[in-house]
DRENPA-3360 file (N, C-alpha, C; in nm, 2 decimals, always signed):
BEGIN
1 = MTESAQKR = -1.35/+1.77/-1.65/-1.31/+1.91/-1.63/-1.23/+1.95/-1.76 ~ -1.27/+2.06/-1.82/-1.20/+2.11/-1.94/-1.07/+2.17/-1.90 ~ -0.97/+2.18/-1.99/-0.85/+2.24/-1.96/-0.86/+2.39/-1.91 ~ -0.96/+2.46/-1.97/-0.98/+2.60/-1.93/-1.03/+2.60/-1.79 ~ -1.12/+2.50/-1.75/-1.18/+2.50/-1.62/-1.07/+2.46/-1.52 ~ -0.98/+2.37/-1.56/-0.87/+2.33/-1.47/-0.78/+2.45/-1.44 ~ -0.75/+2.53/-1.54/-0.66/+2.64/-1.52/-0.72/+2.75/-1.42 ~ -0.85/+2.74/-1.41/-0.91/+2.84/-1.31/-0.89/+2.79/-1.17;
9 = LSLSELRE = -0.85/+2.67/-1.15/-0.81/+2.62/-1.02/-0.66/+2.61/-1.01 ~ -0.60/+2.67/-0.91/-0.46/+2.66/-0.89/-0.42/+2.52/-0.85 ~ -0.30/+2.49/-0.86/-0.25/+2.36/-0.82/-0.27/+2.34/-0.67 ~ -0.26/+2.45/-0.59/-0.28/+2.44/-0.45/-0.43/+2.40/-0.42 ~ -0.52/+2.46/-0.50/-0.66/+2.43/-0.48/-0.69/+2.29/-0.51 ~ -0.63/+2.24/-0.62/-0.65/+2.10/-0.65/-0.60/+2.00/-0.54 ~ -0.48/+2.04/-0.48/-0.43/+1.96/-0.37/-0.52/+1.96/-0.25 ~ -0.58/+2.07/-0.22/-0.67/+2.08/-0.11/-0.79/+1.99/-0.13;
17 = RIRGGERL = -0.84/+1.99/-0.26/-0.96/+1.91/-0.29/-0.92/+1.76/-0.27 ~ -0.80/+1.72/-0.31/-0.76/+1.58/-0.30/-0.75/+1.55/-0.15 ~ -0.68/+1.63/-0.07/-0.66/+1.61/+0.07/-0.80/+1.60/+0.14 ~ -0.89/+1.68/+0.10/-1.02/+1.68/+0.16/-1.11/+1.56/+0.12 ~ -1.06/+1.48/+0.02/-1.14/+1.36/-0.02/-1.26/+1.40/-0.11 ~ -1.26/+1.52/-0.17/-1.37/+1.56/-0.25/-1.38/+1.48/-0.38 ~ -1.50/+1.46/-0.43/-1.52/+1.39/-0.56/-1.45/+1.47/-0.67 ~ -1.38/+1.40/-0.75/-1.30/+1.47/-0.86/-1.39/+1.49/-0.98;
25 = PPGLLDSL = -1.38/+1.61/-1.04/-1.46/+1.65/-1.16/-1.43/+1.55/-1.27 ~ -1.53/+1.53/-1.36/-1.50/+1.44/-1.48/-1.39/+1.51/-1.57 ~ -1.31/+1.43/-1.63/-1.21/+1.48/-1.72/-1.08/+1.53/-1.65 ~ -1.08/+1.53/-1.52/-0.96/+1.59/-1.45/-0.84/+1.51/-1.48 ~ -0.84/+1.37/-1.48/-0.72/+1.29/-1.50/-0.67/+1.31/-1.64 ~ -0.76/+1.32/-1.74/-0.71/+1.34/-1.88/-0.64/+1.48/-1.89 ~ -0.70/+1.58/-1.82/-0.65/+1.71/-1.83/-0.51/+1.72/-1.76 ~ -0.50/+1.65/-1.64/-0.37/+1.66/-1.57/-0.27/+1.58/-1.65;
33 = ATDPRAGA = -0.31/+1.47/-1.72/-0.21/+1.39/-1.79/-0.14/+1.47/-1.91 ~ -0.21/+1.57/-1.96/-0.15/+1.65/-2.06/-0.10/+1.79/-2.02 ~ -0.11/+1.81/-1.89/-0.06/+1.94/-1.83/+0.10/+1.93/-1.81 ~ +0.17/+2.02/-1.87/+0.32/+2.01/-1.87/+0.38/+2.04/-1.73 ~ +0.30/+2.10/-1.64/+0.36/+2.14/-1.51/+0.40/+2.02/-1.42 ~ +0.51/+2.03/-1.36/+0.56/+1.92/-1.27/+0.46/+1.90/-1.15 ~ +0.40/+2.01/-1.10/+0.30/+2.00/-1.00/+0.18/+1.93/-1.04 ~ +0.14/+1.95/-1.16/+0.02/+1.87/-1.21/+0.05/+1.73/-1.22;
41 = REILRQIE = +0.17/+1.69/-1.26/+0.21/+1.55/-1.27/+0.21/+1.48/-1.13 ~ +0.25/+1.56/-1.03/+0.26/+1.51/-0.89/+0.11/+1.49/-0.84 ~ +0.02/+1.59/-0.87/-0.12/+1.57/-0.83/-0.18/+1.45/-0.90 ~ -0.15/+1.43/-1.02/-0.20/+1.31/-1.09/-0.15/+1.18/-1.02 ~ -0.02/+1.18/-0.98/+0.04/+1.06/-0.91/-0.04/+1.04/-0.78 ~ -0.07/+1.15/-0.71/-0.14/+1.14/-0.58/-0.28/+1.08/-0.60 ~ -0.35/+1.13/-0.71/-0.48/+1.08/-0.73/-0.48/+0.93/-0.77 ~ -0.39/+0.89/-0.85/-0.38/+0.75/-0.89/-0.34/+0.66/-0.77;
49 = TRRRLERA = -0.25/+0.71/-0.68/-0.22/+0.64/-0.56/-0.34/+0.62/-0.47 ~ -0.41/+0.73/-0.45/-0.53/+0.73/-0.37/-0.63/+0.63/-0.42 ~ -0.66/+0.63/-0.55/-0.75/+0.54/-0.61/-0.71/+0.39/-0.60 ~ -0.58/+0.37/-0.61/-0.52/+0.24/-0.59/-0.54/+0.19/-0.45 ~ -0.52/+0.27/-0.35/-0.54/+0.24/-0.21/-0.68/+0.21/-0.18 ~ -0.77/+0.29/-0.24/-0.92/+0.28/-0.22/-0.96/+0.14/-0.28 ~ -0.91/+0.11/-0.39/-0.95/-0.03/-0.45/-0.90/-0.14/-0.36 ~ -0.77/-0.12/-0.31/-0.72/-0.23/-0.22/-0.80/-0.24/-0.09;
57 = ETQRLHRM = -0.84/-0.13/-0.04/-0.92/-0.13/+0.09/-1.06/-0.19/+0.06 ~ -1.12/-0.16/-0.05/-1.25/-0.22/-0.09/-1.24/-0.37/-0.10 ~ -1.13/-0.42/-0.16/-1.11/-0.56/-0.17/-1.08/-0.63/-0.04 ~ -1.00/-0.56/+0.05/-0.98/-0.61/+0.18/-1.10/-0.63/+0.26 ~ -1.19/-0.53/+0.26/-1.32/-0.53/+0.33/-1.40/-0.64/+0.28 ~ -1.40/-0.66/+0.14/-1.48/-0.77/+0.08/-1.43/-0.91/+0.13 ~ -1.30/-0.92/+0.15/-1.24/-1.05/+0.20/-1.29/-1.07/+0.34 ~ -1.29/-0.96/+0.42/-1.32/-0.97/+0.56/-1.47/-1.00/+0.59;
65 = LAHERAAR = -1.55/-1.00/+0.48/-1.69/-1.03/+0.49/-1.72/-1.17/+0.44 ~ -1.62/-1.25/+0.41/-1.64/-1.38/+0.35/-1.73/-1.47/+0.44 ~ -1.69/-1.47/+0.57/-1.77/-1.55/+0.67/-1.91/-1.50/+0.69 ~ -1.93/-1.37/+0.68/-2.06/-1.31/+0.69/-2.15/-1.35/+0.57 ~ -2.09/-1.35/+0.45/-2.16/-1.38/+0.33/-2.20/-1.53/+0.33 ~ -2.11/-1.61/+0.38/-2.14/-1.76/+0.38/-2.25/-1.78/+0.48 ~ -2.25/-1.71/+0.60/-2.36/-1.73/+0.69/-2.49/-1.68/+0.64 ~ -2.49/-1.57/+0.57/-2.62/-1.52/+0.52/-2.67/-1.61/+0.41;
73 = AEGFLLLA = -2.58/-1.67/+0.33/-2.62/-1.77/+0.23/-2.69/-1.89/+0.29 ~ -2.66/-1.92/+0.42/-2.73/-2.03/+0.49/-2.86/-1.98/+0.55 ~ -2.89/-1.85/+0.55/-3.01/-1.81/+0.60/-3.00/-1.73/+0.73 ~ -2.88/-1.71/+0.78/-2.86/-1.63/+0.90/-2.84/-1.48/+0.86 ~ -2.93/-1.40/+0.92/-2.93/-1.26/+0.88/-2.87/-1.17/+0.98 ~ -2.90/-1.20/+1.11/-2.85/-1.12/+1.22/-2.72/-1.19/+1.28 ~ -2.61/-1.14/+1.25/-2.48/-1.20/+1.29/-2.41/-1.11/+1.39 ~ -2.38/-1.17/+1.50/-2.30/-1.10/+1.61/-2.16/-1.14/+1.61;
81 = GVDEAGMA = -2.07/-1.05/+1.59/-1.93/-1.07/+1.61/-1.89/-1.05/+1.76 ~ -1.81/-1.14/+1.81/-1.77/-1.13/+1.96/-1.62/-1.14/+1.97 ~ -1.56/-1.06/+2.05/-1.42/-1.06/+2.08/-1.40/-1.00/+2.22 ~ -1.27/-1.03/+2.27/-1.24/-0.98/+2.41/-1.11/-0.90/+2.40 ~ -1.08/-0.83/+2.51/-0.96/-0.76/+2.53/-0.92/-0.77/+2.67 ~ -0.79/-0.79/+2.70/-0.74/-0.79/+2.83/-0.72/-0.93/+2.89 ~ -0.68/-1.03/+2.82/-0.65/-1.16/+2.87/-0.51/-1.16/+2.94 ~ -0.41/-1.09/+2.88/-0.28/-1.10/+2.93/-0.24/-1.00/+3.04;
89 = PLAGPVVA = -0.31/-0.89/+3.06/-0.27/-0.79/+3.16/-0.26/-0.85/+3.30 ~ -0.18/-0.79/+3.39/-0.17/-0.83/+3.53/-0.27/-0.76/+3.61 ~ -0.35/-0.67/+3.56/-0.44/-0.59/+3.64/-0.57/-0.56/+3.56 ~ -0.68/-0.53/+3.63/-0.80/-0.49/+3.56/-0.88/-0.60/+3.51 ~ -1.01/-0.57/+3.47/-1.10/-0.67/+3.42/-1.07/-0.71/+3.28 ~ -1.12/-0.83/+3.24/-1.13/-0.86/+3.10/-1.26/-0.81/+3.04 ~ -1.25/-0.76/+2.92/-1.37/-0.69/+2.86/-1.40/-0.76/+2.73 ~ -1.52/-0.79/+2.70/-1.57/-0.85/+2.57/-1.67/-0.75/+2.51;
97 = AAAILPED = -1.69/-0.76/+2.38/-1.79/-0.68/+2.31/-1.85/-0.77/+2.21 ~ -1.98/-0.74/+2.18/-2.05/-0.81/+2.07/-2.11/-0.70/+1.98 ~ -2.11/-0.72/+1.85/-2.16/-0.62/+1.76/-2.23/-0.69/+1.64 ~ -2.35/-0.64/+1.61/-2.43/-0.68/+1.50/-2.42/-0.57/+1.39 ~ -2.36/-0.60/+1.28/-2.35/-0.50/+1.18/-2.45/-0.51/+1.06 ~ -2.49/-0.40/+1.01/-2.58/-0.41/+0.89/-2.50/-0.48/+0.77 ~ -2.58/-0.54/+0.68/-2.51/-0.61/+0.57/-2.42/-0.52/+0.49 ~ -2.47/-0.40/+0.47/-2.39/-0.31/+0.38/-2.30/-0.22/+0.45;
105 = FRPRGLDD = -2.27/-0.24/+0.57/-2.18/-0.16/+0.66/-2.04/-0.20/+0.64 ~ -1.96/-0.10/+0.59/-1.81/-0.13/+0.56/-1.73/-0.01/+0.60 ~ -1.70/+0.00/+0.73/-1.62/+0.12/+0.78/-1.48/+0.11/+0.73 ~ -1.43/+0.21/+0.66/-1.30/+0.21/+0.60/-1.19/+0.20/+0.71 ~ -1.10/+0.10/+0.70/-0.99/+0.09/+0.80/-1.02/-0.01/+0.91 ~ -1.15/-0.06/+0.92/-1.18/-0.15/+1.03/-1.10/-0.28/+1.02 ~ -1.04/-0.32/+1.13/-0.95/-0.43/+1.13/-0.93/-0.48/+1.28 ~ -0.86/-0.58/+1.30/-0.82/-0.63/+1.43/-0.77/-0.51/+1.51;
113 = SKKLDLET = -0.82/-0.48/+1.63/-0.78/-0.36/+1.70/-0.64/-0.35/+1.73 ~ -0.57/-0.47/+1.74/-0.43/-0.47/+1.77/-0.34/-0.41/+1.66 ~ -0.40/-0.41/+1.54/-0.33/-0.35/+1.43/-0.35/-0.20/+1.41 ~ -0.44/-0.14/+1.49/-0.48/+0.00/+1.47/-0.41/+0.09/+1.57 ~ -0.38/+0.21/+1.53/-0.33/+0.31/+1.63/-0.45/+0.37/+1.71 ~ -0.41/+0.44/+1.81/-0.51/+0.49/+1.90/-0.62/+0.58/+1.83 ~ -0.57/+0.67/+1.75/-0.66/+0.76/+1.68/-0.76/+0.68/+1.59 ~ -0.71/+0.58/+1.52/-0.79/+0.51/+1.43/-0.89/+0.43/+1.51;
121 = RERLEVEV = -0.85/+0.36/+1.62/-0.94/+0.29/+1.70/-1.05/+0.37/+1.75 ~ -1.02/+0.49/+1.80/-1.12/+0.58/+1.86/-1.22/+0.63/+1.75 ~ -1.17/+0.66/+1.63/-1.26/+0.70/+1.52/-1.35/+0.58/+1.49 ~ -1.30/+0.46/+1.47/-1.38/+0.35/+1.43/-1.48/+0.31/+1.54 ~ -1.44/+0.33/+1.67/-1.53/+0.30/+1.77/-1.66/+0.38/+1.76 ~ -1.65/+0.51/+1.74/-1.76/+0.60/+1.72/-1.84/+0.55/+1.60 ~ -1.77/+0.52/+1.49/-1.84/+0.49/+1.36/-1.91/+0.36/+1.37 ~ -1.85/+0.26/+1.44/-1.91/+0.13/+1.45/-2.03/+0.14/+1.54;
129 = KAGAVAWA = -2.02/+0.20/+1.66/-2.14/+0.22/+1.75/-2.25/+0.29/+1.68 ~ -2.22/+0.39/+1.60/-2.33/+0.47/+1.54/-2.40/+0.38/+1.43 ~ -2.32/+0.30/+1.36/-2.37/+0.22/+1.24/-2.43/+0.09/+1.27 ~ -2.39/+0.03/+1.39/-2.43/-0.11/+1.42/-2.58/-0.12/+1.45 ~ -2.63/-0.24/+1.41/-2.77/-0.27/+1.45/-2.78/-0.28/+1.60 ~ -2.68/-0.33/+1.67/-2.68/-0.34/+1.81/-2.53/-0.37/+1.85 ~ -2.50/-0.32/+1.97/-2.36/-0.36/+2.03/-2.38/-0.36/+2.18 ~ -2.29/-0.43/+2.24/-2.29/-0.44/+2.39/-2.15/-0.48/+2.44;
137 = VGLASVEE = -2.13/-0.45/+2.57/-2.00/-0.48/+2.63/-2.03/-0.57/+2.75 ~ -1.94/-0.67/+2.78/-1.95/-0.75/+2.90/-1.82/-0.76/+2.97 ~ -1.82/-0.76/+3.10/-1.70/-0.76/+3.18/-1.69/-0.89/+3.27 ~ -1.57/-0.93/+3.30/-1.55/-1.02/+3.41/-1.45/-0.95/+3.50 ~ -1.48/-0.94/+3.63/-1.40/-0.86/+3.72/-1.27/-0.94/+3.76 ~ -1.18/-0.86/+3.83/-1.05/-0.92/+3.88/-1.08/-1.03/+3.97 ~ -1.18/-1.02/+4.06/-1.22/-1.12/+4.15/-1.27/-1.25/+4.08 ~ -1.34/-1.23/+3.97/-1.39/-1.35/+3.89/-1.27/-1.41/+3.82;
145 = IDRINIYH = -1.18/-1.33/+3.77/-1.06/-1.39/+3.70/-0.98/-1.47/+3.80 ~ -0.96/-1.42/+3.92/-0.88/-1.50/+4.02/-0.96/-1.63/+4.07 ~ -1.09/-1.62/+4.06/-1.17/-1.73/+4.11/-1.18/-1.85/+4.01 ~ -1.21/-1.81/+3.88/-1.24/-1.91/+3.78/-1.13/-1.93/+3.68 ~ -1.03/-1.85/+3.68/-0.91/-1.84/+3.59/-0.95/-1.75/+3.47 ~ -0.84/-1.70/+3.41/-0.86/-1.60/+3.30/-0.93/-1.65/+3.18 ~ -0.90/-1.78/+3.15/-0.97/-1.83/+3.03/-1.12/-1.83/+3.04 ~ -1.16/-1.89/+3.15/-1.31/-1.89/+3.17/-1.37/-1.76/+3.20;
153 = AGLLAMRR = -1.29/-1.67/+3.26/-1.34/-1.53/+3.28/-1.36/-1.46/+3.14 ~ -1.27/-1.49/+3.05/-1.29/-1.43/+2.91/-1.42/-1.48/+2.85 ~ -1.44/-1.61/+2.86/-1.57/-1.66/+2.81/-1.69/-1.61/+2.88 ~ -1.68/-1.59/+3.01/-1.79/-1.52/+3.09/-1.82/-1.38/+3.04 ~ -1.71/-1.31/+3.01/-1.73/-1.17/+2.96/-1.80/-1.17/+2.82 ~ -1.76/-1.27/+2.74/-1.82/-1.28/+2.61/-1.97/-1.32/+2.62 ~ -2.00/-1.41/+2.71/-2.14/-1.45/+2.72/-2.22/-1.32/+2.77 ~ -2.17/-1.25/+2.86/-2.24/-1.13/+2.91/-2.26/-1.02/+2.79;
161 = AVEGLATR = -2.16/-1.01/+2.70/-2.17/-0.92/+2.59/-2.28/-0.96/+2.50 ~ -2.29/-1.09/+2.47/-2.40/-1.14/+2.38/-2.53/-1.12/+2.45 ~ -2.54/-1.16/+2.57/-2.67/-1.14/+2.64/-2.71/-1.00/+2.66 ~ -2.61/-0.90/+2.65/-2.65/-0.76/+2.66/-2.70/-0.70/+2.53 ~ -2.69/-0.77/+2.42/-2.74/-0.71/+2.29/-2.89/-0.68/+2.30 ~ -2.93/-0.57/+2.25/-3.07/-0.53/+2.25/-3.14/-0.61/+2.14 ~ -3.07/-0.65/+2.04/-3.13/-0.73/+1.93/-3.07/-0.87/+1.94 ~ -3.15/-0.97/+1.93/-3.10/-1.11/+1.95/-3.04/-1.16/+1.82;
169 = PELVLVDA = -2.91/-1.20/+1.82/-2.85/-1.25/+1.70/-2.90/-1.39/+1.66 ~ -2.89/-1.42/+1.53/-2.93/-1.56/+1.49/-2.81/-1.65/+1.49 ~ -2.69/-1.59/+1.47/-2.56/-1.66/+1.47/-2.45/-1.58/+1.54 ~ -2.37/-1.64/+1.61/-2.26/-1.57/+1.68/-2.13/-1.62/+1.62 ~ -2.05/-1.52/+1.57/-1.92/-1.54/+1.52/-1.82/-1.51/+1.63 ~ -1.73/-1.60/+1.67/-1.64/-1.58/+1.78/-1.50/-1.60/+1.74 ~ -1.41/-1.52/+1.80/-1.27/-1.53/+1.77/-1.21/-1.66/+1.84 ~ -1.21/-1.77/+1.76/-1.14/-1.89/+1.80/-1.19/-1.97/+1.92;
177 = RTIPGISQ = -1.31/-1.94/+1.97/-1.36/-2.01/+2.09/-1.51/-2.03/+2.07 ~ -1.56/-2.11/+2.16/-1.70/-2.14/+2.17/-1.75/-2.09/+2.31 ~ -1.85/-2.01/+2.31/-1.90/-1.95/+2.44/-2.00/-2.04/+2.50 ~ -1.98/-2.08/+2.63/-2.07/-2.17/+2.69/-2.19/-2.08/+2.75 ~ -2.31/-2.14/+2.75/-2.42/-2.08/+2.82/-2.51/-1.99/+2.73 ~ -2.48/-1.98/+2.60/-2.57/-1.90/+2.52/-2.65/-2.00/+2.42 ~ -2.77/-1.96/+2.39/-2.85/-2.05/+2.31/-2.83/-2.04/+2.16 ~ -2.78/-1.93/+2.11/-2.76/-1.92/+1.97/-2.65/-2.01/+1.91;
185 = PQRPIVHG = -2.67/-2.05/+1.79/-2.56/-2.13/+1.72/-2.43/-2.04/+1.71 ~ -2.32/-2.10/+1.71/-2.19/-2.03/+1.71/-2.10/-2.08/+1.60 ~ -2.01/-1.99/+1.56/-1.91/-2.03/+1.46/-1.78/-1.98/+1.50 ~ -1.69/-2.06/+1.56/-1.55/-2.01/+1.60/-1.47/-1.99/+1.48 ~ -1.40/-1.88/+1.47/-1.31/-1.85/+1.36/-1.17/-1.82/+1.41 ~ -1.07/-1.90/+1.37/-0.94/-1.88/+1.42/-0.89/-1.75/+1.35 ~ -0.82/-1.66/+1.43/-0.78/-1.53/+1.39/-0.90/-1.45/+1.34 ~ -1.02/-1.47/+1.40/-1.14/-1.40/+1.35/-1.14/-1.25/+1.35;
193 = DALSLSIA = -1.06/-1.19/+1.45/-1.06/-1.05/+1.45/-0.99/-0.99/+1.33 ~ -0.91/-1.07/+1.25/-0.85/-1.03/+1.13/-0.92/-1.08/+1.01 ~ -1.02/-1.17/+1.02/-1.08/-1.23/+0.91/-1.23/-1.21/+0.90 ~ -1.29/-1.15/+1.00/-1.43/-1.12/+1.00/-1.45/-0.98/+1.04 ~ -1.53/-0.90/+0.96/-1.56/-0.76/+0.99/-1.64/-0.75/+1.12 ~ -1.73/-0.84/+1.14/-1.81/-0.83/+1.26/-1.73/-0.85/+1.39 ~ -1.63/-0.95/+1.39/-1.55/-0.97/+1.50/-1.45/-0.86/+1.52 ~ -1.40/-0.80/+1.41/-1.31/-0.69/+1.42/-1.38/-0.57/+1.48;
201 = AASVIAKT = -1.51/-0.55/+1.45/-1.59/-0.44/+1.51/-1.60/-0.46/+1.66 ~ -1.62/-0.59/+1.70/-1.63/-0.62/+1.85/-1.49/-0.60/+1.91 ~ -1.39/-0.63/+1.84/-1.25/-0.61/+1.89/-1.22/-0.47/+1.92 ~ -1.26/-0.38/+1.83/-1.24/-0.23/+1.85/-1.32/-0.18/+1.97 ~ -1.44/-0.22/+1.98/-1.52/-0.18/+2.10/-1.46/-0.23/+2.23 ~ -1.43/-0.35/+2.23/-1.37/-0.41/+2.36/-1.24/-0.34/+2.40 ~ -1.15/-0.32/+2.30/-1.02/-0.26/+2.33/-1.04/-0.11/+2.38 ~ -1.12/-0.03/+2.31/-1.13/+0.11/+2.35/-1.20/+0.11/+2.49;
209 = HRDALMAG = -1.30/+0.03/+2.51/-1.37/+0.03/+2.64/-1.28/-0.01/+2.75 ~ -1.20/-0.11/+2.73/-1.10/-0.15/+2.84/-1.00/-0.04/+2.86 ~ -0.95/+0.02/+2.75/-0.85/+0.12/+2.77/-0.90/+0.24/+2.86 ~ -1.03/+0.27/+2.83/-1.09/+0.38/+2.91/-1.11/+0.34/+3.06 ~ -1.14/+0.21/+3.08/-1.15/+0.16/+3.22/-1.02/+0.17/+3.29 ~ -0.91/+0.13/+3.22/-0.78/+0.14/+3.28/-0.73/+0.28/+3.31 ~ -0.77/+0.37/+3.22/-0.74/+0.52/+3.25/-0.81/+0.56/+3.38 ~ -0.94/+0.51/+3.40/-1.01/+0.53/+3.53/-0.94/+0.47/+3.65;
217 = LDREHPGY = -0.89/+0.35/+3.63/-0.82/+0.28/+3.74/-0.68/+0.35/+3.77 ~ -0.63/+0.42/+3.67/-0.50/+0.49/+3.69/-0.53/+0.61/+3.79 ~ -0.65/+0.67/+3.77/-0.68/+0.78/+3.86/-0.71/+0.73/+4.00 ~ -0.77/+0.61/+4.01/-0.80/+0.55/+4.15/-0.68/+0.50/+4.22 ~ -0.58/+0.45/+4.14/-0.46/+0.39/+4.19/-0.34/+0.46/+4.13 ~ -0.31/+0.58/+4.16/-0.20/+0.65/+4.10/-0.07/+0.59/+4.13 ~ +0.02/+0.61/+4.04/+0.16/+0.56/+4.06/+0.19/+0.43/+3.99 ~ +0.09/+0.36/+3.94/+0.11/+0.23/+3.88/+0.12/+0.24/+3.73;
225 = GFARHKGY = +0.08/+0.35/+3.67/+0.09/+0.37/+3.53/-0.01/+0.30/+3.44 ~ -0.13/+0.27/+3.50/-0.23/+0.19/+3.43/-0.27/+0.26/+3.30 ~ -0.28/+0.39/+3.30/-0.32/+0.46/+3.18/-0.22/+0.44/+3.06 ~ -0.10/+0.42/+3.10/+0.01/+0.40/+3.00/+0.02/+0.26/+2.95 ~ +0.03/+0.16/+3.04/+0.06/+0.03/+2.99/-0.07/-0.06/+3.00 ~ -0.18/-0.01/+3.05/-0.31/-0.08/+3.05/-0.31/-0.21/+3.13 ~ -0.21/-0.22/+3.22/-0.20/-0.34/+3.30/-0.12/-0.45/+3.24 ~ -0.07/-0.43/+3.12/+0.01/-0.54/+3.06/+0.15/-0.55/+3.13;
233 = PTPDHLEI = +0.21/-0.67/+3.12/+0.33/-0.69/+3.20/+0.45/-0.63/+3.12 ~ +0.46/-0.50/+3.10/+0.57/-0.43/+3.04/+0.68/-0.43/+3.15 ~ +0.81/-0.40/+3.10/+0.92/-0.39/+3.20/+0.89/-0.28/+3.30 ~ +0.83/-0.17/+3.26/+0.80/-0.06/+3.34/+0.70/-0.10/+3.45 ~ +0.59/-0.17/+3.41/+0.49/-0.22/+3.51/+0.55/-0.32/+3.61 ~ +0.63/-0.41/+3.56/+0.69/-0.51/+3.65/+0.79/-0.44/+3.75 ~ +0.86/-0.34/+3.71/+0.94/-0.27/+3.80/+0.86/-0.20/+3.91 ~ +0.75/-0.13/+3.87/+0.66/-0.07/+3.96/+0.60/-0.17/+4.06;
241 = LKARGACP = +0.56/-0.28/+4.01/+0.50/-0.39/+4.09/+0.60/-0.44/+4.20 ~ +0.72/-0.45/+4.16/+0.82/-0.50/+4.25/+0.85/-0.39/+4.36 ~ +0.85/-0.27/+4.32/+0.88/-0.16/+4.41/+0.76/-0.12/+4.50 ~ +0.64/-0.13/+4.45/+0.53/-0.08/+4.53/+0.44/-0.19/+4.58 ~ +0.45/-0.31/+4.53/+0.36/-0.42/+4.56/+0.23/-0.41/+4.48 ~ +0.14/-0.50/+4.50/+0.02/-0.50/+4.42/-0.09/-0.41/+4.48 ~ -0.18/-0.36/+4.40/-0.29/-0.28/+4.45/-0.42/-0.37/+4.43 ~ -0.53/-0.33/+4.47/-0.65/-0.41/+4.47/-0.69/-0.46/+4.33;
249 = VHRRSFAP = -0.65/-0.39/+4.23/-0.70/-0.44/+4.09/-0.60/-0.52/+4.02 ~ -0.49/-0.56/+4.09/-0.40/-0.66/+4.03/-0.46/-0.80/+4.05 ~ -0.43/-0.88/+3.95/-0.48/-1.02/+3.94/-0.39/-1.11/+4.03 ~ -0.44/-1.16/+4.14/-0.36/-1.24/+4.23/-0.33/-1.38/+4.17 ~ -0.40/-1.42/+4.07/-0.37/-1.55/+4.01/-0.26/-1.55/+3.91 ~ -0.21/-1.43/+3.88/-0.10/-1.42/+3.78/+0.04/-1.42/+3.86 ~ +0.13/-1.50/+3.80/+0.26/-1.52/+3.86/+0.34/-1.39/+3.91 ~ +0.35/-1.29/+3.82/+0.43/-1.18/+3.87/+0.37/-1.10/+3.98;
257 = VREALGLA = +0.23/-1.11/+3.99/+0.16/-1.04/+4.10/+0.19/-1.12/+4.23 ~ +0.18/-1.26/+4.22/+0.20/-1.34/+4.34/+0.35/-1.33/+4.39 ~ +0.44/-1.32/+4.29/+0.58/-1.30/+4.33/+0.60/-1.17/+4.41 ~ +0.53/-1.06/+4.36/+0.54/-0.93/+4.42/+0.48/-0.93/+4.56 ~ +0.39/-1.02/+4.58/+0.32/-1.03/+4.72/+0.39/-1.14/+4.80 ~ +0.49/-1.21/+4.75/+0.55/-1.31/+4.83/+0.47/-1.43/+4.84 ~ +0.38/-1.46/+4.75/+0.29/-1.58/+4.76/+0.35/-1.69/+4.68 ~ +0.32/-1.81/+4.71/+0.36/-1.93/+4.64/+0.29/-1.93/+4.50;
265 = PAQGELFR = +0.36/-1.99/+4.41/+0.30/-2.00/+4.27/+0.16/-2.08/+4.28 ~ +0.07/-2.03/+4.20/-0.07/-2.10/+4.20/-0.06/-2.21/+4.10 ~ -0.14/-2.31/+4.12/-0.14/-2.43/+4.03/-0.20/-2.38/+3.89 ~ -0.12/-2.41/+3.79/-0.17/-2.37/+3.65/-0.17/-2.23/+3.62 ~ -0.10/-2.14/+3.70/-0.10/-2.00/+3.68/-0.04/-1.96/+3.54 ~ -0.08/-1.85/+3.49/-0.04/-1.81/+3.36/+0.05/-1.69/+3.37 ~ +0.12/-1.66/+3.25/+0.20/-1.54/+3.23/+0.31/-1.52/+3.34 ~ +0.39/-1.63/+3.36/+0.50/-1.62/+3.44/+0.61/-1.54/+3.38;
% end
């Protein structure tokens, strides 16, 4: 952009272009660097900051694809990331998701769902589902959790998610576990939701799906605050549980629920 062309754009117009993420005209940085206006220097600083953040994000996503690159170098092309949500809550199902991403798919901001705010998770859920080769969700019910325990129920939900994929994966990348009952080779990755883009994608889908389910359970069982705390053992939830007792979607195998019902502790129970 020549100096005369830049002057035809007001500083406010330049700011709007930057905020809107528009491609910057050639020569703009050189022109701004010689512009004596304080506003122009501030715009230059914003542009340089944005570019620095974009480079950092590109490098972060590149690092999160290290496991996928290694697997593809071994000949595995269709990779399914698998993760779950809802192991610790006192109520509601455990939900797992599986996602197969295209090799060149790099959604900006995709990360472990626990690190993302609600707005970012919901945006990425839409983006991941639209861009994925295939995705699926699997659940294990409260009754199954109480019957086989939460650890095995989480694995069951993961198996159902993998089996629900419309496209069969060649390799399954799992967050720190091995899923029994599936025929595909697997690769457990400790902290996989923060180290693998495929697992992070599954993490986002599982989390948003479970949050929506808990909002529905809040309408079915009003007064427990499920839409707010999602069934997790927050102080608020524990107080409500003591005051009202358990409802049908509370996990009877979890210590705080058993205490609220006046039941004896279960052998090997979790989350006391």
